[in-house]
C-alpha positions as YAML, in Angstrom:
chain: A
units: angstrom
residues:
- id: 1
  name: MET
  ca: [0.00, 0.00, 0.00]
- id: 2
  name: SER
  ca: [0.90, 3.54, -0.55]
- id: 3
  name: GLU
  ca: [1.84, 5.80, 2.29]
- id: 4
  name: HIS
  ca: [-0.88, 8.31, 1.23]
- id: 5
  name: ILE
  ca: [-3.77, 5.87, 1.68]
- id: 6
  name: PRO
  ca: [-4.34, 4.68, 5.23]
- id: 7
  name: ALA
  ca: [-4.48, 0.95, 5.74]
- id: 8
  name: VAL
  ca: [-7.74, 1.19, 7.76]
- id: 9
  name: ILE
  ca: [-10.40, 3.72, 6.94]
- id: 10
  name: ASP
  ca: [-12.25, 4.57, 10.14]
- id: 11
  name: ASP
  ca: [-15.41, 6.37, 8.96]
- id: 12
  name: ALA
  ca: [-17.54, 4.83, 11.68]
- id: 13
  name: LYS
  ca: [-16.41, 7.34, 14.26]
- id: 14
  name: PRO
  ca: [-18.57, 10.45, 14.50]
- id: 15
  name: HIS
  ca: [-16.91, 13.72, 13.66]
- id: 16
  name: TYR
  ca: [-18.17, 16.30, 16.12]
- id: 17
  name: ALA
  ca: [-15.75, 18.94, 15.03]
- id: 18
  name: ASP
  ca: [-17.71, 19.73, 11.88]
- id: 19
  name: ILE
  ca: [-21.09, 20.37, 13.65]
- id: 20
  name: ASN
  ca: [-21.84, 24.03, 14.20]
- id: 21
  name: ALA
  ca: [-23.77, 23.86, 17.52]
- id: 22
  name: PRO
  ca: [-25.02, 27.49, 17.64]
- id: 23
  name: VAL
  ca: [-26.54, 27.17, 14.16]
- id: 24
  name: VAL
  ca: [-28.20, 23.86, 15.09]
- id: 25
  name: ILE
  ca: [-29.65, 25.40, 18.25]
- id: 26
  name: LEU
  ca: [-30.87, 28.47, 16.35]
- id: 27
  name: LEU
  ca: [-32.51, 26.33, 13.67]
- id: 28
  name: THR
  ca: [-34.16, 24.19, 16.36]
- id: 29
  name: VAL
  ca: [-35.60, 27.26, 18.12]
- id: 30
  name: VAL
  ca: [-36.79, 28.84, 14.86]
- id: 31
  name: THR
  ca: [-38.40, 25.56, 13.78]
- id: 32
  name: ALA
  ca: [-40.14, 25.17, 17.16]
- id: 33
  name: ILE
  ca: [-41.51, 28.74, 16.98]
- id: 34
  name: LEU
  ca: [-42.75, 28.24, 13.40]
- id: 35
  name: THR
  ca: [-44.36, 24.91, 14.30]
- id: 36
  name: TYR
  ca: [-46.12, 26.37, 17.35]
- id: 37
  name: SER
  ca: [-47.33, 29.44, 15.48]
- id: 38
  name: SER
  ca: [-48.65, 27.41, 12.54]
- id: 39
  name: ILE
  ca: [-50.51, 25.05, 14.90]
- id: 40
  name: ALA
  ca: [-51.98, 28.04, 16.78]
- id: 41
  name: PHE
  ca: [-53.01, 29.72, 13.52]
- id: 42
  name: VAL
  ca: [-54.71, 26.60, 12.14]
- id: 43
  name: GLN
  ca: [-56.45, 25.94, 15.44]
- id: 44
  name: GLY
  ca: [-57.71, 29.53, 15.68]
- id: 45
  name: TYR
  ca: [-58.92, 29.43, 12.09]
- id: 46
  name: TYR
  ca: [-60.74, 26.14, 12.71]
- id: 47
  name: PHE
  ca: [-62.49, 27.39, 15.86]
- id: 48
  name: GLN
  ca: [-63.50, 30.61, 14.11]
- id: 49
  name: TRP
  ca: [-64.94, 28.58, 11.24]
- id: 50
  name: ASP
  ca: [-66.73, 26.21, 13.64]
- id: 51
  name: LYS
  ca: [-68.20, 29.13, 15.62]
- id: 52
  name: SER
  ca: [-69.58, 30.75, 12.47]
- id: 53
  name: ARG
  ca: [-71.05, 27.39, 11.39]
- id: 54
  name: VAL
  ca: [-72.81, 26.98, 14.75]
- id: 55
  name: GLU
  ca: [-74.12, 30.56, 14.60]
- id: 56
  name: ARG
  ca: [-75.52, 29.98, 11.10]
- id: 57
  name: GLN
  ca: [-77.13, 26.74, 12.23]
- id: 58
  name: SER
  ca: [-78.64, 28.44, 15.29]
- id: 59
  name: ALA
  ca: [-79.97, 31.30, 13.19]
- id: 60
  name: ASP
  ca: [-81.62, 28.81, 10.82]
- id: 61
  name: SER
  ca: [-83.25, 26.92, 13.68]
- id: 62
  name: VAL
  ca: [-84.46, 30.15, 15.33]
- id: 63
  name: SER
  ca: [-85.99, 31.39, 12.09]
- id: 64
  name: THR
  ca: [-87.63, 27.98, 11.53]
- id: 65
  name: SER
  ca: [-89.03, 28.02, 15.08]
- id: 66
  name: THR
  ca: [-90.25, 31.58, 14.67]
- id: 67
  name: ALA
  ca: [-92.02, 30.73, 11.42]
- id: 68
  name: TYR
  ca: [-93.66, 27.70, 13.08]
- id: 69
  name: LEU
  ca: [-94.85, 29.78, 16.04]
- id: 70
  name: MET
  ca: [-96.25, 32.46, 13.73]
- id: 71
  name: GLU
  ca: [-98.22, 29.79, 11.83]
- id: 72
  name: GLU
  ca: [-99.58, 28.38, 15.09]
- id: 73
  name: ARG
  ca: [-100.57, 31.82, 16.35]
- id: 74
  name: GLN
  ca: [-102.29, 32.59, 13.05]
- id: 75
  name: MET
  ca: [-104.14, 29.27, 13.22]
- id: 76
  name: LEU
  ca: [-105.36, 30.04, 16.75]
- id: 77
  name: SER
  ca: [-106.63, 33.46, 15.78]
- id: 78
  name: ASP
  ca: [-108.26, 32.35, 12.49]
- id: 79
  name: GLY
  ca: [-109.25, 28.80, 13.44]
- id: 80
  name: SER
  ca: [-108.64, 25.57, 11.55]
- id: 81
  name: GLU
  ca: [-111.24, 23.21, 10.16]
- id: 82
  name: GLU
  ca: [-108.59, 20.57, 9.60]
- id: 83
  name: ARG
  ca: [-107.51, 20.51, 13.25]
- id: 84
  name: LYS
  ca: [-110.99, 21.40, 14.58]
- id: 85
  name: ILE
  ca: [-109.89, 24.65, 16.19]
- id: 86
  name: LYS
  ca: [-112.37, 27.48, 16.50]
- id: 87
  name: PRO
  ca: [-111.17, 31.06, 16.11]
- id: 88
  name: ILE
  ca: [-110.10, 32.40, 19.48]
- id: 89
  name: GLY
  ca: [-112.07, 35.65, 19.12]
- id: 90
  name: GLN
  ca: [-115.28, 33.73, 18.47]
- id: 91
  name: SER
  ca: [-114.61, 31.42, 21.43]
- id: 92
  name: MET
  ca: [-113.93, 34.34, 23.77]
- id: 93
  name: SER
  ca: [-117.15, 36.08, 22.69]
- id: 94
  name: LYS
  ca: [-119.12, 32.90, 23.30]
- id: 95
  name: ILE
  ca: [-117.66, 32.44, 26.80]
- id: 96
  name: VAL
  ca: [-118.28, 36.07, 27.73]
- id: 97
  name: ALA
  ca: [-121.87, 35.77, 26.52]
- id: 98
  name: GLU
  ca: [-122.39, 32.57, 28.56]
- id: 99
  name: TRP
  ca: [-120.93, 34.05, 31.73]
- id: 100
  name: SER
  ca: [-122.83, 37.32, 31.41]
- id: 101
  name: ALA
  ca: [-126.12, 35.43, 30.87]
- id: 102
  name: LYS
  ca: [-125.74, 33.41, 34.11]
- id: 103
  name: PRO
  ca: [-127.35, 34.92, 37.20]
- id: 104
  name: ALA
  ca: [-124.99, 35.90, 40.01]
- id: 105
  name: GLU
  ca: [-124.98, 33.47, 42.88]
...
């Protein structure tokens, strides 16, 4: 063998001299900050989206309930042959007439 080529090549040993520790630490800190901020941003965006979805769903259910109650109120005031409900004004007049016709006890 030549004197320029070593007889045993020992590449298995780690070479710590070529690692720049401050740069590795800086990159680790920057990566951690970017990871945390991206997770916080995505989580905030998701919860904002979910809150607006729930508000839209609540608004739809409130408007549906309001429409149902308005229909029921209208049916009570006008009456319904289908559900055998007399108009409330007519019923009140009939009751007042019955009670005023009775003699006082």
